[in-house]
C-alpha positions in Angstrom: -29.1 34.1 -27.9 -29.1 31.7 -31.1 -27.3 28.4 -30.5 -26.1 26.6 -34.0 -27.5 23.2 -32.6 -29.6 22.4 -30.0 -29.7 19.2 -29.0 -32.7 17.2 -27.3 -31.4 13.9 -25.1 -28.2 13.4 -22.9 -27.6 9.9 -23.8 -24.1 8.8 -25.7 -25.5 10.3 -29.0 -26.4 13.6 -28.0 -23.2 13.8 -25.8 -21.1 12.9 -28.8 -22.8 15.3 -31.1 -22.6 18.4 -28.4 -18.4 17.6 -28.0 -18.5 17.1 -31.9 -19.4 20.3 -32.8 -18.1 22.3 -30.0 -14.6 20.6 -31.1 -15.8 23.0 -34.3 -16.8 25.9 -32.5 -19.8 25.6 -32.7 -22.4 27.1 -30.0 -24.0 23.9 -28.7 -27.2 23.5 -26.1 -27.8 20.6 -24.9 -30.8 19.8 -22.9 -31.5 15.8 -20.6 -34.8 15.4 -19.1 -33.5 13.4 -16.2 -29.4 12.7 -15.9 -26.7 12.1 -18.3 -26.6 8.0 -19.5 -30.0 8.2 -17.5 -31.1 5.5 -19.9 -29.7 3.3 -22.2 -26.4 4.7 -22.0 -26.0 3.4 -18.4 -27.7 -0.2 -19.5 -25.6 -1.7 -21.3 -23.4 -4.9 -21.4 -20.0 -2.2 -20.5 -18.2 -3.2 -24.1 -16.2 -1.2 -26.4 -16.1 -3.9 -28.8 -16.9 -4.7 -32.9 -19.7 -7.3 -32.5 -18.2 -10.4 -33.6 -21.8 -11.7 -33.8 -23.1 -9.5 -35.9 -20.7 -11.1 -38.9 -23.2 -13.7 -39.3 -25.5 -11.3 -40.6 -23.3 -9.7 -42.7 -22.5 -6.6 -41.1 -18.7 -6.3 -42.0 -19.0 -2.4 -42.7 -20.4 -2.3 -39.2 -18.0 -4.2 -37.6 -15.1 -3.0 -39.3 -16.2 0.5 -38.3 -16.6 -0.1 -34.6 -13.2 -2.2 -34.5 -11.5 1.3 -35.8 -13.2 3.2 -33.2 -12.9 0.4 -30.4 -8.9 1.3 -31.3 -9.5 5.3 -31.4 -11.6 5.2 -27.9 -8.7 3.0 -26.1 -6.5 5.4 -26.8 -8.2 8.4 -26.1 -9.8 7.7 -22.6 -7.5 4.3 -21.4 -8.9 4.7 -17.8 -12.3 4.0 -18.4 -11.4 1.3 -21.0 -9.4 -1.5 -20.9 -8.9 -4.9 -23.2 -10.1 -7.7 -21.8 -9.2 -11.4 -23.3 -12.5 -13.2 -23.8 -13.2 -16.8 -24.2 -15.0 -18.4 -26.8 -16.0 -21.9 -24.9 -16.6 -24.7 -28.2 -20.3 -26.5 -28.1 -20.7 -28.9 -30.8 -23.7 -28.2 -32.5 -24.5 -25.2 -32.2 -22.1 -23.2 -34.4 -19.1 -25.5 -36.2 -15.8 -24.9 -35.5 -14.7 -24.0 -38.7 -17.4 -21.5 -38.8 -16.3 -19.7 -35.5 -12.6 -19.7 -36.5 -13.5 -17.9 -39.6 -15.3 -15.5 -38.0 -12.5 -14.4 -35.5 -9.9 -14.3 -38.6 -12.8 -11.8 -40.7 -12.5 -10.0 -37.0 -9.0 -9.8 -37.0 -8.9 -8.5 -40.3 -11.3 -5.9 -40.5 -9.9 -4.5 -37.0 -6.5 -4.2 -39.2 -3.4 -2.9 -37.2 -4.3 -3.0 -33.7 -2.6 -3.2 -30.5 -4.6 -5.9 -28.9 -3.8 -9.3 -29.6 -5.5 -11.7 -32.3 -7.3 -14.3 -31.7 -6.2 -17.9 -30.9 -7.3 -21.3 -30.3 -7.8 -22.0 -26.7 -4.7 -24.5 -25.7 -5.2 -27.1 -22.9 -2.6 -25.4 -21.5 -4.6 -22.4 -21.0 -6.0 -24.3 -17.6 -6.6 -21.2 -16.1 -9.3 -20.3 -18.2 -10.7 -23.2 -18.5 -11.1 -24.5 -14.6 -14.3 -22.5 -14.0 -16.3 -24.6 -17.1 -18.4 -27.2 -16.6 -16.6 -28.9 -19.6 -13.5 -28.4 -21.2 -14.3 -28.6 -24.8 -11.4 -26.2 -26.2 -12.5 -23.3 -28.0 -11.2 -19.9 -29.0 -9.8 -16.8 -27.5 -9.8 -12.7 -28.9 -9.5 -9.5 -27.0 -11.9 -6.5 -26.8 -12.6 -3.7 -24.6 -14.7 -3.2 -21.8 -15.7 0.5 -20.0 -17.7 2.3 -17.7 -20.9 3.0 -20.4 -22.2 5.7 -18.2 -18.5 8.2 -17.2 -17.6 7.6 -21.5 -21.0 9.4 -21.7 -20.2 11.9 -19.0 -16.4 12.4 -20.8 -18.6 13.1 -24.0 -20.0 16.0 -21.9 -17.3 17.4 -20.3 -15.5 17.4 -22.9 -17.7 19.3 -25.0 -18.3 22.1 -22.4 -14.6 22.2 -22.0 -15.3 23.4 -25.4 -18.2 25.9 -24.9 -21.3 23.6 -24.9 -23.8 24.4 -22.5 -24.9 21.3 -20.5 -28.2 21.6 -19.0 -29.6 18.4 -17.1 -32.9 18.2 -15.7 -34.9 19.7 -18.5 -36.9 18.8 -20.7 -38.3 20.0 -24.3 -42.1 21.2 -24.1 -42.3 22.3 -27.4 -40.9 23.9 -30.9 -41.6 24.9 -33.8 -40.0 26.3 -36.8 -40.4 30.3 -37.1 -38.2 31.8 -40.3 -34.7 30.0 -40.3 -34.2 29.7 -36.5 -36.1 26.9 -34.0 -37.6 28.1 -31.1 -38.2 25.9 -28.0 -39.9 25.6 -25.2 -38.3 24.1 -22.2 -39.5 22.9 -19.0 -38.3 25.4 -16.8 -40.2 28.1 -18.7 -37.4 29.3 -20.6 -37.1 29.7 -24.7 -33.9 28.2 -26.1 -33.4 29.3 -30.2 -31.2 27.3 -32.5 -30.2 26.7 -35.9 -30.7 23.0 -36.3 -32.8 20.9 -33.9 -31.1 17.5 -33.3 -33.1 14.9 -31.8 -31.1 12.5 -30.0 -33.7 11.2 -27.6 -32.8 7.3 -27.9 -35.8 5.2 -27.4 -37.8 8.2 -27.4 -37.2 9.8 -30.9 -40.3 8.8 -32.5 -42.2 10.2 -29.3 -40.2 13.5 -29.6 -41.2 13.6 -33.7 -44.5 13.1 -32.3 -44.1 16.2 -30.2 -43.0 18.3 -33.0 -45.3 17.1 -35.4 -43.0 16.0 -37.4 -43.7 13.0 -40.1 -41.0 10.5 -40.1 -40.3 7.2 -42.7 -38.2 5.6 -40.4 -39.6 3.5 -37.3 -38.0 2.0 -34.1 -38.3 -1.5 -32.7 -37.6 -1.1 -28.9 -35.6 -4.0 -27.5 -35.4 -4.7 -23.6 -31.9 -5.8 -22.4 -31.2 -6.9 -19.0 -28.2 -8.0 -16.8 -27.8 -9.6 -13.8 -24.7 -9.1 -11.4 -23.8 -12.2 -9.1 -21.0 -12.9 -6.7 -17.9 -13.4 -8.6 -18.0 -16.8 -10.6 -14.4 -16.9 -11.7 -10.8 -15.8 -10.8 -9.0 -14.1 -13.2 -9.9 -10.3 -15.4 -11.2 -12.2 -18.5 -14.7 -12.7 -19.6 -16.5 -15.3 -21.7 -18.4 -15.6 -24.6 -21.3 -18.2 -24.5 -23.3 -19.5 -27.3 -27.1 -20.3 -26.3 -29.0 -23.0 -28.0 -31.1 -20.5 -29.3 -28.3 -19.1 -31.1 -28.3 -15.8 -29.1 -24.8 -15.4 -27.0 -24.5 -14.0 -23.0 -21.1 -12.3 -22.1 -19.7 -12.8 -18.6 -17.7 -10.1 -17.4 -15.8 -9.4 -14.6 -17.1 -6.5 -12.8 -16.5 -3.9 -9.9 -13.6 -6.3 -8.8 -16.5 -8.7 -6.8 -18.5 -9.4 -8.8 -19.7 -10.9 -12.4 -21.7 -9.4 -14.6 -24.0 -11.4 -16.8 -26.3 -10.2 -20.0 -27.7 -9.7 -22.1 -31.2 -10.8 -23.2 -33.0 -9.4 -25.9 -37.0 -9.2 -25.5 -39.5 -7.0 -28.0 -41.0 -4.5 -25.8 -43.8 -2.3 -26.9 -42.8 0.8 -25.0 -39.4 3.2 -24.7 -39.3 3.3 -20.7 -37.6 0.2 -19.5 -39.3 -1.8 -16.8 -37.6 -4.2 -14.1 -35.9 -7.4 -15.1 -38.7 -10.2 -15.7 -38.4 -13.6 -14.0 -38.1 -15.2 -17.8 -35.3 -13.2 -17.8 -33.5 -14.2 -15.0 -34.3 -17.8 -15.6 -32.7 -17.4 -19.2 -29.5 -15.7 -17.8 -29.0 -18.1 -15.1 -29.9 -20.9 -17.2 -26.9 -19.6 -19.6 -24.8 -19.3 -16.8 -25.0 -22.7 -15.9 -24.7 -24.6 -18.7 -21.0 -23.6 -19.0 -19.8 -23.0 -15.2 -19.2 -25.4 -13.0 -20.1 -23.1 -10.5 -24.4 -22.9 -10.8 -26.2 -19.8 -9.8 -29.9 -18.7 -9.4 -31.8 -15.8 -9.0 -31.4 -16.0 -4.8 -27.7 -15.2 -5.8 -28.4 -11.9 -8.0 -27.1 -9.3 -5.9 -28.2 -6.3 -8.6 -29.9 -6.1 -11.5 -30.3 -3.5 -14.8 -32.7 -3.0 -17.5 -32.8 -0.9 -20.5 -34.2 -0.4 -23.7 -32.5 -0.3 -27.0 -34.2 1.7 -29.8 -33.0 -0.3 -32.9 -34.1 1.1 -36.5 -36.5 -1.4 -38.3 -35.2 -3.2 -40.5 -38.1 -5.5 -41.1 -36.0 -8.4 -39.6 -39.1 -10.9 -37.4 -36.0 -12.1 -35.0 -35.2 -9.4 -32.5 -31.9 -10.6 -32.4 -31.3 -10.3 -36.0 -32.6 -6.4 -36.2 -29.7 -4.3 -36.8 -27.3 -2.4 -34.2 -26.7 0.1 -37.2 -27.8 3.8 -36.8 -29.8 5.6 -39.6 -29.6 9.5 -39.8 -32.8 11.2 -41.0 -32.4 14.8 -42.4 -35.9 16.5 -42.1 -35.5 20.3 -44.2 -39.0 21.3 -44.0 -37.3 24.4 -42.7 -34.6 25.1 -40.6 -32.8 21.7 -40.4 -34.2 18.6 -37.8 -32.0 15.9 -37.5 -33.1 12.7 -35.6 -30.7 10.0 -34.7 -32.6 6.3 -35.0 -30.4 3.2 -33.1 -26.7 3.4 -32.8 -24.0 1.5 -30.6 -21.8 3.3 -27.6 -18.6 2.0 -29.6 -19.4 4.2 -32.8 -21.1 7.2 -30.8 -17.9 9.5 -32.3 -18.1 8.4 -35.7 -22.0 8.4 -35.6 -22.0 12.2 -34.6 -18.9 12.7 -37.7 -21.1 11.4 -40.1 -24.1 13.5 -38.3 -22.4 17.1 -38.0 -20.7 16.4 -42.0 -24.3 15.9 -43.0 -25.6 19.1 -40.9 -22.6 21.1 -42.0 -23.7 20.2 -45.9 -27.1 21.7 -45.2 -26.1 24.8 -43.4 -22.8 25.5 -45.5 -20.9 25.7 -42.3 -17.0 24.9 -42.6 -16.9 21.5 -40.9 -13.5 19.3 -40.0 -13.2 15.8 -38.2 -10.7 16.6 -36.4 -11.8 14.6 -33.1 -9.9 11.2 -34.1 -7.1 11.7 -32.3 -8.3 13.9 -29.0 -8.2 12.6 -25.9 -11.3 12.9 -23.3 -10.8 15.0 -19.8 -8.6 12.5 -17.9 -7.1 10.0 -20.5 -3.4 12.0 -21.3 -2.5 8.9 -19.8 0.1 6.9 -21.5 0.6 3.9 -19.6 -2.2 3.4 -17.0 0.1 1.2 -14.6 2.5 4.2 -14.2 -0.3 6.2 -13.9 -1.8 4.0 -11.0 1.7 4.1 -9.7 1.8 7.7 -9.4 -1.5 8.0 -7.8 0.0 5.6 -4.8 3.0 8.0 -4.6 0.9 11.2 -4.6 -1.7 10.3 -2.7 -0.6 7.4 -0.3 -3.1 7.4 2.2 -5.5 6.1 -0.4 -5.9 2.2 0.0 -5.4 -0.2 -2.9 -9.2 -0.7 -4.1 -9.7 2.9 -3.6 -6.7 4.1 -6.0 -7.6 2.0 -8.7 -11.1 2.8 -8.6 -11.0 6.5 -8.5 -8.0 6.4 -11.5 -9.9 4.3 -13.4 -12.8 6.8 -12.6 -11.1 9.9 -13.3 -7.2 9.4 -14.9 -5.8 12.6 -14.8 -8.7 14.8 -13.3 -7.8 13.5 -9.9 -5.2 15.9 -9.9 -7.3 18.7 -10.4 -10.1 17.0 -7.5 -7.3 16.0 -5.3 -4.8 19.1 -5.8 -5.2 20.2 -2.1 -6.0 16.8 -0.6 -2.3 16.0 1.7 -4.0 13.6 4.4 -6.7 11.4 4.4 -8.4 14.2 7.0 -8.7 16.4 3.9 -11.0 13.8 1.8 -13.7 15.3 4.6 -16.7 12.8 5.5 -16.6 9.1 4.5 -19.6 7.6 3.4 -18.4 3.8 3.3 -16.4 2.0 0.6 -13.8 4.5 -0.2 -16.4 7.2 -1.4 -15.5 10.9 0.7 -17.0 14.0 0.6 -14.2 15.5 -1.5 -15.3 13.2 -4.1 -19.0 13.8 -3.5 -18.7 17.7 -3.7 -16.8 17.1 -7.0 -19.0 14.9 -8.9 -21.9 17.7 -7.8 -19.6 20.7 -8.9 -18.2 19.5 -12.2 -20.0 16.3 -13.3 -23.9 17.7 -13.2 -24.7 15.3 -10.1 -28.3 16.5 -9.0 -29.0 13.4 -6.6 -27.5 10.3 -4.4 -28.6 7.9 -7.2 -26.2 9.6 -9.9 -23.8 9.5 -7.9 -23.7 5.9 -6.6 -24.9 4.3 -9.7 -23.8 6.2 -12.8 -21.1 8.5 -12.0 -19.5 5.4 -10.0 -20.7 1.7 -9.0 -20.3 2.6 -5.4 -24.0 1.6 -4.6 -22.7 -2.6 -5.1 -20.4 -1.6 -2.6 -21.8 0.5 0.1 -24.4 -1.1 2.7 -28.1 0.2 2.6 -27.2 1.9 5.9 -24.4 3.9 3.7 -26.5 4.4 1.4 -29.3 5.7 3.2 -26.9 7.8 5.5 -25.0 9.3 2.3 -28.4 10.2 0.5 -29.2 12.1 3.5 -26.1 14.3 3.8 -26.7 14.8 -0.2 -29.9 16.6 0.0 -29.0 18.6 3.0 -25.8 19.9 1.4 -27.6 19.9 -2.9 -31.2 19.7 -3.0 -33.7 22.6 -1.8 
């Protein structure tokens, strides 16, 4: 079989490309050497946003594009994406008040007609929002969205598969060469794939993939490591904070998994695409960032989990890593069958990137292409009102406890009806591994979500690793190996 597209990489860009192409009726094969979203796409700050701070660098088009995509994604995946109010405390001496107010006005204006509230000043009456702060100096409120980044990547892949794409994880591209008008690719399982177009969506490894193919490129990548820490919840409420730092960076604190606060991110230039664990310097920076603002101080001993990812930013010549563009660049090589390489990009704009990329390929290959994914919902996303849907979950499966119902409703949306269609009582859920994680859910992850290891389940298909004890995680890993690993 000759595929129309062979996509290398199962991060958000590769999965979005697979979805866009499959929706247009093209035959797609996506290969990923690890798990879906196993690198950068599961190591974000979990935001779907326009990037307020990018206005400072004049990236108006990029921000506008991202804000419009934020609106589309919120409608298409309301189970894994939700609005959150962000508090931006004012600190004299970092940015003047008028500049912040102007930036928020532009942010609202660039977003156009939106279902989200407009920004406003932080009032004295907003005591709950100011109570956690060390100093109550006023500030601003605006609204963006938070998301489960790894599940959003997974939903792209699931939708692609439902439209006919073939998704193969734990398969690496070993070699590829042009022969006539097709690509012949050797894969790590010993099989050969044939495709009319090769898409290099390898993320941090995009340059390495080009080198393996012996393809010269004029584009260059800058690797920037972003690290995050997770601590016990710093404050009550479901709002987040954007904290301006003395070095003019910003740090977010976001309510996370009910019991925790996520703090990030750092911007550290590195010289390799693979992420190393968070450094002591990064921990000190993030703790100091939070301690500058919050009355409740934190230290490294309070960290319950941390993660790091390497962002493959297109090298636009900026010396300071925080100023490097977060925009994407598409490079098309037509020295034979087309090769499209994707440099940079953001989770928020992955669908739009896929549109632009497929339009570029279609123009080269003389394919008919329609931009028809804008209004399509993701699997599980046909929900008009999430609170009403959650109430239905309580009615259909009353034996699920409150936290379990909320977690599963957010993770699976209407797909819960498929997962639990035979479940009538708690005993039908199978083994209980702890923290509300049961056998029926684990088997769903294996059969429908390409989960192949216990880690895939506990840290990417879910974040249950944060809630389960070490003993529970060990017992689940043993069960998983006995049932699914050779």
